[in-house]
C-alpha positions in Angstrom: -19.3 -38.7 -27.7 -20.5 -35.1 -27.4 -23.3 -36.3 -25.1 -20.8 -38.1 -22.9 -18.6 -35.0 -22.7 -21.5 -32.7 -21.9 -22.7 -35.1 -19.2 -19.3 -35.3 -17.7 -19.0 -31.5 -17.6 -22.5 -31.2 -16.1 -21.6 -33.7 -13.4 -18.4 -31.8 -12.6 -20.3 -28.5 -12.3 -22.9 -30.1 -10.0 -20.2 -31.6 -7.8 -18.3 -28.3 -7.7 -21.4 -26.4 -6.6 -22.5 -29.0 -4.2 -19.1 -28.8 -2.4 -19.5 -25.0 -2.2 -23.1 -24.6 -1.1 -22.1 -22.1 1.6 -20.0 -20.0 -0.8 -22.7 -20.0 -3.5 -25.4 -19.1 -0.9 -23.2 -16.3 0.4 -22.5 -15.0 -3.1 -26.2 -14.9 -4.1 -27.1 -13.2 -0.8 -24.5 -10.5 -1.2 -25.5 -9.9 -4.8 -29.2 -9.7 -3.9 -28.4 -7.2 -1.1 -26.2 -5.0 -3.4 -29.1 -5.0 -5.9 -31.5 -3.3 -3.4 -30.2 0.3 -3.9 -30.6 0.0 -7.7 -34.1 -1.5 -7.3 -34.9 1.4 -4.9 -33.8 3.9 -7.5 -36.3 2.7 -10.0 -39.0 2.6 -7.3 -38.2 6.3 -6.5 -38.5 7.2 -10.2 -41.9 5.6 -10.3 -43.0 7.3 -7.1 -42.4 10.7 -8.6 -45.8 12.3 -8.9 -44.9 14.5 -11.8 -42.4 12.0 -13.2 -39.8 14.8 -13.1 -36.8 12.5 -12.6 -35.3 9.5 -14.4 -32.9 7.1 -12.8 -29.6 6.7 -14.6 -29.3 3.1 -13.3 -26.2 3.8 -11.2 -25.8 4.5 -7.5 -22.1 5.5 -7.5 -19.5 6.3 -10.1 -22.2 7.6 -12.4 -19.8 9.1 -14.9 -18.2 5.7 -15.4 -21.5 4.0 -15.4 -22.8 6.2 -18.2 -19.6 5.4 -20.1 -20.3 1.6 -19.8 -23.8 2.0 -21.2 -22.4 4.3 -23.9 -19.9 1.6 -24.9 -22.8 -0.9 -25.0 -24.7 1.4 -27.2 -21.9 1.6 -29.7 -21.9 -2.2 -29.7 -25.6 -2.2 -30.4 -24.9 0.2 -33.3 -22.5 -2.5 -34.8 -19.1 -1.7 -33.3 -16.7 -4.6 -32.5 -13.8 -2.4 -31.6 -13.9 0.2 -28.8 -14.1 3.8 -30.0 -15.1 6.2 -27.3 -18.0 8.5 -28.0 -16.5 11.1 -25.6 -14.3 12.7 -28.2 -14.5 14.2 -31.7 -11.0 13.0 -32.5 -10.7 10.2 -35.1 -9.9 6.8 -33.6 -8.6 3.6 -35.2 -10.4 1.4 -32.7 -9.0 -1.0 -30.2 -9.9 -4.4 -28.6 -11.2 -3.3 -25.2 -14.3 -3.3 -23.1 -15.6 -6.4 -24.9 -18.2 -7.4 -22.4 -20.0 -4.1 -22.9 -19.8 -4.2 -26.6 -21.1 -7.7 -26.6 -24.1 -7.3 -24.4 -25.0 -4.1 -26.4 -25.7 -6.5 -29.3 -28.4 -8.1 -27.2 -30.5 -4.9 -27.0 -32.9 -3.4 -29.5 -35.3 -0.5 -29.6 -37.5 0.6 -28.0 -36.4 1.1 -24.4 -32.7 0.7 -25.3 -31.3 2.4 -22.2 -33.4 0.3 -19.8 -32.4 -2.9 -21.6 -28.7 -2.0 -21.4 -28.9 -1.2 -17.7 -30.7 -4.5 -17.1 -28.0 -6.4 -19.0 -25.4 -4.5 -17.0 -27.0 -5.6 -13.8 -27.2 -9.2 -14.9 -23.5 -9.0 -15.8 -22.8 -7.5 -12.4 -24.7 -10.2 -10.6 -23.0 -13.0 -12.5 -19.5 -11.5 -12.1 -20.1 -10.9 -8.4 -21.1 -14.6 -7.8 -18.0 -15.8 -9.7 -15.8 -13.4 -7.7 -17.1 -14.8 -4.4 -16.6 -18.4 -5.5 -13.1 -17.7 -6.8 -12.1 -16.0 -3.6 -13.4 -18.9 -1.5 -11.5 -21.4 -3.6 -8.3 -19.4 -3.4 -8.4 -19.0 0.3 -9.5 -22.6 0.9 -6.5 -23.9 -1.1 -4.1 -22.2 1.3 -6.0 -22.4 4.6 -7.6 -25.8 4.1 -10.0 -25.2 6.9 -13.7 -24.8 6.2 -14.6 -22.5 9.1 -11.6 -20.2 8.6 -12.1 -20.2 4.9 -15.7 -18.9 5.4 -14.5 -16.2 7.7 -11.7 -15.3 5.2 -14.2 -15.1 2.3 -16.5 -12.8 4.2 -13.6 -10.5 5.1 -12.1 -10.6 1.6 -15.5 -9.8 -0.1 -17.2 -7.3 2.2 -14.3 -6.2 4.3 -12.8 -2.7 4.3 -10.5 -0.6 6.4 -11.1 1.6 9.4 -11.8 4.7 7.4 -15.4 4.5 8.7 -14.1 5.7 12.0 -13.5 9.1 10.4 -17.2 9.5 10.0 -17.7 9.1 13.7 -15.5 12.2 14.1 -17.3 14.2 11.4 -14.6 13.8 8.8 -14.8 12.2 5.3 -11.2 12.8 4.2 -7.7 12.5 5.6 -4.6 13.8 3.9 -6.8 15.2 1.1 -8.3 11.8 0.2 -11.2 9.5 1.0 -10.4 6.2 2.8 -9.5 3.6 0.2 -12.5 1.4 0.8 -14.9 4.1 -0.4 -13.3 4.6 -3.9 -10.7 2.0 -4.7 -12.1 -1.4 -6.0 -8.5 -2.7 -6.2 -7.7 -2.1 -2.6 -10.5 -4.4 -1.4 -13.2 -5.9 -3.5 -16.7 -4.8 -2.4 -16.9 -1.9 -4.8 -16.2 -4.2 -7.8 -19.2 -6.5 -7.1 -21.3 -3.5 -6.1 -21.0 -1.7 -9.4 -17.9 -2.5 -11.6 -18.6 -6.0 -13.1 -15.6 -6.3 -15.4 -13.3 -5.7 -12.5 -15.1 -8.4 -10.4 -14.9 -10.8 -13.3 -11.2 -10.0 -13.8 -10.6 -10.6 -10.1 -12.4 -14.0 -10.3 -10.4 -15.2 -13.3 -7.2 -13.8 -11.7 -7.6 -15.9 -8.6 -8.8 -19.0 -10.4 -6.0 -18.8 -12.9 -3.3 -18.4 -10.2 -5.0 -21.3 -8.3 -4.7 -23.6 -11.3 -1.1 -22.5 -11.7 -0.2 -23.3 -8.1 -1.9 -26.7 -8.3 -0.1 -27.6 -11.5 3.3 -26.4 -10.4 3.1 -28.3 -7.1 2.0 -31.5 -8.7 4.4 -34.4 -9.5 3.6 -34.7 -13.1 4.1 -31.1 -14.4 5.5 -31.7 -17.9 2.1 -31.7 -19.6 0.9 -29.1 -22.2 -2.9 -28.8 -22.0 -3.1 -27.4 -18.4 -0.6 -24.5 -18.9 -2.3 -23.5 -22.2 -5.7 -23.5 -20.3 -4.2 -21.2 -17.7 -2.9 -19.0 -20.5 -6.4 -18.8 -21.9 -7.7 -17.6 -18.5 -4.9 -15.1 -18.6 -6.0 -13.9 -22.0 -9.6 -13.5 -20.7 -8.3 -11.4 -17.8 -6.4 -9.2 -20.3 -9.6 -8.7 -22.4 -11.5 -7.7 -19.3 -8.9 -5.6 -17.6 -5.3 -5.4 -19.0 -3.9 -4.0 -15.8 -5.2 -7.0 -13.8 -3.5 -9.2 -16.5 -0.2 -7.3 -15.7 -0.7 -8.4 -12.0 -1.4 -12.0 -13.1 1.7 -12.0 -15.3 3.8 -10.7 -12.5 2.7 -13.5 -10.1 3.1 -16.2 -12.8 6.6 -15.0 -13.5 7.5 -14.9 -9.9 6.9 -18.6 -9.5 9.8 -19.9 -11.7 12.1 -17.2 -10.3 11.4 -18.5 -6.7 12.0 -22.1 -7.8 15.4 -21.1 -9.4 16.4 -19.3 -6.2 15.4 -22.3 -4.1 17.4 -24.6 -6.2 20.5 -22.5 -6.5 23.1 -23.9 -4.1 25.9 -21.4 -4.8 26.3 -18.5 -7.3 30.1 -18.7 -7.6 30.6 -21.3 -8.9 27.1 -21.6 -10.1 25.5 -24.8 -8.8 21.9 -25.6 -9.7 20.0 -28.4 -8.0 17.0 -30.2 -9.5 17.4 -28.8 -13.0 14.4 -30.8 -14.3 12.1 -29.0 -11.9 13.4 -25.6 -13.0 13.1 -26.6 -16.7 9.5 -27.7 -16.1 8.6 -24.4 -14.3 10.0 -22.4 -17.1 8.1 -24.6 -19.6 4.9 -24.1 -17.8 5.3 -20.3 -17.8 6.2 -20.1 -21.5 3.2 -22.3 -22.4 1.0 -20.0 -20.2 2.3 -17.0 -22.1 1.4 -18.3 -25.5 -2.3 -17.5 -25.6 -2.1 -13.9 -24.3 1.2 -13.0 -26.0 -0.4 -11.9 -29.3 -2.8 -9.7 -27.5 -0.1 -8.1 -25.4 1.9 -7.4 -28.5 -1.1 -5.9 -30.3 -2.0 -3.8 -27.2 1.6 -2.5 -26.9 1.7 -1.5 -30.6 -1.7 0.1 -30.4 -0.8 2.0 -27.2 2.4 3.4 -28.6 1.3 4.2 -32.1 -2.4 5.3 -31.8 -2.5 9.1 -31.0 -5.8 8.8 -29.3 -4.7 5.9 -27.0 -1.6 7.8 -26.1 -3.7 10.8 -25.1 -6.1 8.6 -23.2 -3.2 6.9 -21.3 -1.7 10.3 -20.4 -5.0 11.4 -18.9 -5.9 8.1 -17.2 -4.3 9.0 -13.9 -5.1 6.6 -11.1 -2.5 7.5 -8.5 -2.0 6.0 -5.1 -2.8 8.0 -2.0 -0.5 8.8 0.9 1.0 5.5 2.3 -0.8 6.2 5.6 -4.1 5.4 3.7 -2.8 1.8 3.1 -1.9 1.5 6.7 -5.4 2.6 7.8 -6.9 0.3 5.2 -5.1 -2.9 6.3 -4.4 -2.0 9.9 -6.8 -4.5 11.5 -5.2 -7.4 9.6 -1.6 -6.5 9.9 -0.6 -7.9 13.3 -1.7 -11.5 12.5 -0.7 -11.0 8.8 2.9 -10.4 9.9 2.8 -13.5 12.1 1.4 -15.5 9.2 4.1 -14.2 6.8 6.8 -15.2 9.3 5.4 -18.7 9.9 4.6 -19.3 6.2 8.0 -18.3 5.0 9.6 -20.4 7.7 8.0 -23.5 6.2 9.8 -22.7 2.9 6.8 -23.5 0.7 7.1 -22.0 -2.8 3.5 -20.8 -3.0 3.9 -18.7 0.2 7.1 -17.2 -1.1 5.2 -16.2 -4.3 2.4 -14.7 -2.2 4.9 -12.7 -0.2 6.7 -11.4 -3.3 3.3 -10.5 -4.8 2.5 -8.5 -1.7 5.8 -6.6 -1.6 6.0 -5.9 -5.4 2.4 -4.7 -5.4 3.2 -2.0 -2.9 6.4 -1.1 -4.8 4.4 -0.7 -8.0 1.8 1.3 -6.1 4.3 4.1 -5.9 6.2 3.5 -9.2 6.3 6.1 -12.0 3.1 4.9 -13.7 -0.1 6.8 -14.1 -2.1 3.7 -13.2 -0.3 3.0 -9.9 -3.4 2.1 -7.7 -4.7 -0.5 -10.2 -1.5 -2.6 -9.7 -2.5 -3.6 -6.1 -5.4 -5.8 -7.3 -5.7 -8.9 -5.3 -3.4 -8.1 -2.4 -6.3 -7.8 0.0 -7.0 -11.5 -0.5 -3.3 -12.3 0.1 -3.3 -10.3 3.3 -6.4 -12.2 4.5 -4.6 -15.6 3.8 -1.6 -14.5 5.8 -3.8 -13.2 8.6 -5.6 -16.6 8.8 -2.3 -18.4 8.9 -1.1 -16.2 11.7 -4.3 -16.6 13.6 -4.2 -20.4 13.3 -0.6 -20.5 14.6 -1.5 -18.2 17.6 -4.5 -20.3 18.4 -2.4 -23.4 18.4 0.2 -21.8 20.7 -2.3 -20.1 23.0 -5.5 -22.1 22.7 -7.1 -20.8 25.9 -6.6 -17.1 25.3 -9.1 -14.5 23.9 -7.7 -15.0 20.4 -10.6 -17.3 19.8 -12.8 -14.3 19.3 -10.5 -12.6 16.9 -12.1 -13.7 13.6 -15.7 -12.7 14.6 -14.5 -9.4 16.0 -12.4 -8.6 12.9 -15.4 -9.6 10.7 -17.5 -7.0 12.5 -14.9 -4.3 12.4 -14.1 -4.5 8.7 -17.8 -4.6 7.4 -19.1 -1.1 8.5 -17.7 0.4 5.3 -19.7 -1.9 3.1 -22.8 -1.2 5.2 -22.2 2.5 4.9 -22.0 2.2 1.1 -25.2 0.1 0.9 -27.2 2.4 3.2 -25.8 5.4 1.5 -26.9 3.9 -1.8 -30.5 3.4 -0.6 -30.6 6.9 0.8 -29.3 8.3 -2.5 -31.8 6.3 -4.5 -34.7 7.4 -2.2 -34.0 11.1 -2.8 -33.8 11.9 -6.6 -31.1 14.4 -7.5 -28.3 14.7 -10.0 -26.2 12.9 -11.1 -27.8 9.6 -10.0 -31.1 10.9 -11.4 -31.5 13.3 -14.4 -34.5 15.6 -15.2 -37.1 13.8 -17.3 -37.0 16.8 -19.7 -33.3 16.3 -20.3 -33.8 12.6 -20.9 -36.6 13.6 -23.3 -34.1 15.6 -25.3 -31.6 12.7 -25.3 -34.3 10.4 -26.6 -35.2 12.8 -29.3 -31.5 12.9 -30.4 -31.5 9.1 -30.4 -34.5 9.0 -32.8 -33.4 12.0 -35.0 -29.6 11.8 -35.2 -27.5 9.3 -37.1 -25.0 7.1 -35.3 -21.7 8.9 -34.8 -23.1 12.5 -35.2 -21.3 15.0 -33.0 -23.0 17.1 -30.4 -21.5 20.1 -28.5 -22.7 20.3 -24.9 -21.5 21.0 -21.4 -19.3 18.3 -19.7 -22.1 16.9 -17.5 -24.5 16.7 -20.5 -21.8 15.2 -22.6 -21.2 12.4 -20.1 -24.9 11.3 -20.0 -26.0 11.9 -23.6 -24.0 9.0 -25.2 -25.7 6.6 -22.8 -29.0 7.4 -24.4 -28.1 8.1 -28.0 -25.2 6.7 -30.1 -23.7 10.1 -30.8 -20.3 11.6 -30.0 -19.5 14.6 -27.9 -16.5 16.9 -27.6 -16.2 16.3 -23.8 -17.8 14.0 -21.3 -15.4 11.6 -19.6 -12.1 12.5 -17.9 -9.7 9.9 -19.3 -11.6 9.2 -22.5 -12.0 12.8 -23.7 -8.7 13.4 -25.4 -7.1 16.9 -25.0 -9.4 17.5 -22.1 -8.2 21.0 -21.1 -8.3 22.2 -24.7 -11.9 21.1 -25.2 -13.0 22.3 -21.8 -11.8 25.8 -22.6 -13.3 25.6 -26.1 -16.7 24.7 -24.8 -16.6 27.4 -22.2 -15.9 30.0 -24.9 -18.4 28.5 -27.3 -21.3 29.3 -24.9 -20.0 32.7 -24.0 -21.6 35.8 -25.7 -18.1 37.4 -26.1 -17.1 34.9 -28.7 -17.7 35.7 -32.3 -20.0 33.6 -34.5 -17.1 33.2 -37.0 -15.1 31.5 -34.3 -18.0 29.2 -33.5 -18.5 28.3 -37.1 -14.8 27.5 -37.4 -15.1 25.0 -34.5 -18.4 23.7 -36.0 -16.7 23.1 -39.3 -13.4 21.7 -37.8 -15.1 19.0 -35.8 -18.2 18.5 -38.1 -20.6 19.2 -35.3 -24.2 18.6 -36.2 -26.1 19.5 -33.0 -25.8 22.2 -30.4 -27.4 21.3 -27.0 -28.9 24.1 -25.0 -30.1 23.3 -21.4 -29.5 24.6 -17.9 -26.0 23.3 -17.7 -25.0 25.0 -21.0 -26.7 28.2 -19.9 -24.5 28.3 -16.8 -21.5 28.4 -19.0 -22.4 31.7 -20.6 -25.1 34.1 -21.8 -24.9 33.3 -25.6 -28.3 32.7 -27.1 -28.2 30.1 -29.9 -31.6 31.2 -31.1 -30.0 34.3 -32.5 -27.6 32.2 -34.7 -28.8 32.1 -38.3 -26.8 29.0 -39.0 -28.8 27.0 -36.4 -32.4 25.6 -36.6 -34.4 24.5 -33.6 -35.4 20.8 -33.9 -36.4 20.2 -30.2 -37.7 22.4 -27.5 -39.3 21.3 -24.2 -39.2 22.5 -20.6 -35.9 24.4 -20.8 -34.1 21.9 -23.1 -33.5 22.8 -26.7 -31.6 21.0 -29.5 -30.4 23.0 -32.5 -29.2 21.5 -35.8 -26.4 23.1 -37.7 -27.4 24.3 -41.2 -24.5 23.3 -43.4 -24.4 24.8 -46.9 
């Protein structure tokens, strides 16, 4: 029986991939292209005659990249719950960042950092392929046209706004912010598959989960139990990857029965409901979908409201939306046909299109709601805008078949891709010219590797912010400061570290801090020397354990 099941699953996978040869080929091509800058970074490291630079493994978002490897390193050290190494504050641990904790368990010394970066890249490649396939499936379901679905997938995956035009005029910012396509993975999608794999995987599961829901809800026989529970399991996986994307998925799933109720309400006074069985089935589907992720949501809510560290983390995790003009610039090229598509789609009174429209509107409302994570809540709306654009384009082509609108999709595809090309070319250029933070001095990495071999897991090191961000990616130690959101009481520790390395501070004050946070090592390199002129070599309570090429590590002598 197991052999028969495995064979059936294998045949289904072969059939699925055979029907999506173009999407799979496009996905592999994109992921290979986005790997080039990373490959070039390691080539540049090897080309260094004096081997004076080491590649961190990341082309952009290096601080976050280091934090992902640091999480994997804690997983390799045995952790199953997430406890950030970027604070000395005690933590209970929480279920989060599971992919990084899990692939950390696949690595082992020596060459730990290189192994973890390689596993990260494999995860990125796999997640990116899934994101492309899910995007194609989602668009194809609504558009039901192969040629247009392909164009839509290209636009949804590598498309961006017109922020690249700013570069032609010598500007990189407008209204005190970069264009969205250069820093917001939620606003589009390319950045996710370029370097943030858990977001790419969450987007893929979001689209597949919603697609399964739309198919189930629109079918005749919708009173079954297995399918909604399966969608709920997808929802749970999204929550484990990115809780904020799970919020978006929950919002869209909840919208569906609300739309069905509104469609089947004849009058409010007196209340007259049509097709009560359909409404009952839709509510049943949603409640069954909610069952798998509900325990996790309850657990996460309790943890976020009772854990002091998580409350501090949430308060510092500010991901605010830019000026509304940025969204207009981001989506400007699609908006004319998207408005037409919205009008035509809503005119047909199909539930799925009502849901997409409500998703679009609510996302922009949430983007300026009083939450610290505003910008994360627009995840997926770029794909929705592409669908409405394609619907509008199809209607215009049918009404005006001989007009120039036939060139619209190729032209739009060319106009929305320069931002991705800029990011790729910029990545190659960055990788070809070693400099911080993408590269780090080899002597500094040598100090990190010494700490990795000498320290015990969880030992606390005091260092400058930049040093503190990179160090936990090479050694399973903790630092006082090193990552914006994850370093609790950021301002307090920033001032504390600045004073610690200043000669004007008394040793008694330093020893008080050493004892309070049980600090075992003091890092002393160029970044620390820029903070102040204190010389740790003069401290009798420190002993030098590493010294090479301007980087020194001191161990605290406890009684």
